[in-house]
C-alpha positions in Angstrom: -2.6 -1.5 10.5 -5.1 -2.4 7.9 -7.9 -4.9 8.6 -8.0 -8.3 7.1 -11.1 -7.3 5.1 -9.3 -4.4 3.6 -6.3 -6.6 2.6 -8.6 -9.2 1.1 -10.5 -6.5 -0.9 -7.2 -5.0 -2.1 -5.9 -8.4 -3.2 -9.3 -9.1 -4.8 -8.6 -6.2 -7.3 -5.6 -8.2 -8.7 -5.5 -10.9 -11.2 -5.4 -14.4 -9.6 -1.8 -14.8 -10.8 -0.6 -11.5 -9.3 -2.5 -12.1 -6.1 -0.8 -15.5 -5.7 2.6 -13.9 -6.4 2.0 -11.2 -3.9 0.9 -13.7 -1.2 3.9 -15.9 -1.9 6.3 -13.0 -1.5 4.5 -11.6 1.6 6.7 -13.4 4.1 9.2 -12.5 6.8 7.4 -9.3 7.8 6.7 -8.2 4.2 3.0 -7.1 3.9 1.0 -7.6 0.8 0.9 -3.8 0.4 4.7 -3.6 0.6 5.1 -6.3 -2.0 2.7 -4.5 -4.3 4.6 -1.2 -3.9 7.9 -3.0 -4.6 6.4 -4.5 -7.8 5.1 -1.1 -8.9 8.5 0.6 -8.2 10.3 -2.1 -10.2 8.0 -1.6 -13.1 8.4 2.2 -13.0 12.2 1.9 -12.9 12.2 -0.5 -15.8 9.8 1.5 -18.0 11.2 4.9 -17.2 14.9 4.4 -16.4 15.9 8.1 -16.9 13.2 9.3 -14.5 13.0 9.4 -10.7 10.0 8.3 -8.7 8.5 11.2 -6.8 5.5 9.6 -5.1 3.2 6.6 -5.1 -0.3 6.2 -3.8 -1.5 2.6 -4.0 -4.9 3.4 -2.6 -5.6 5.9 -5.3 -3.7 3.9 -7.9 -1.3 6.7 -8.9 2.4 7.1 -9.2 4.3 10.3 -10.1 7.6 10.4 -11.8 10.0 13.2 -12.7 11.1 13.0 -16.3 14.5 14.1 -17.5 13.0 17.3 -18.8 11.3 18.1 -15.4 7.7 17.1 -16.3 5.8 15.3 -13.5 3.3 12.9 -15.1 0.9 11.0 -12.8 0.6 7.4 -14.0 -1.9 4.7 -13.3 -1.0 1.1 -12.8 -3.3 -1.7 -14.1 -3.8 -4.0 -11.1 -5.2 -6.8 -13.2 -2.2 -6.9 -15.5 0.7 -7.1 -13.1 0.8 -3.4 -12.2 2.1 -2.4 -15.6 1.5 1.2 -16.4 -1.9 1.6 -18.0 -2.0 5.3 -18.7 -1.5 8.9 -17.5 -3.8 10.8 -15.2 -4.8 14.1 -16.7 -4.9 17.2 -14.5 -8.0 19.3 -14.5 
């Protein structure tokens, strides 16, 4: 279980609007982290409908999808802009 300080810091990375939305939806056993992950998954499914979601790591800010051709791009969500996809992580 995460500390209150960690949750507060995580929510502090979000825009005020998104933070308020997350807290409003974090009820009935839903944690703020779970709400954030759901928002991210919904954005991924909307933006990349022909892809499947392979992994997400909210702490590192990365989501990996499998494209129809088999490519596995690692994408970064923008926490200040509603978790919309901001770019792709380049492998070294």
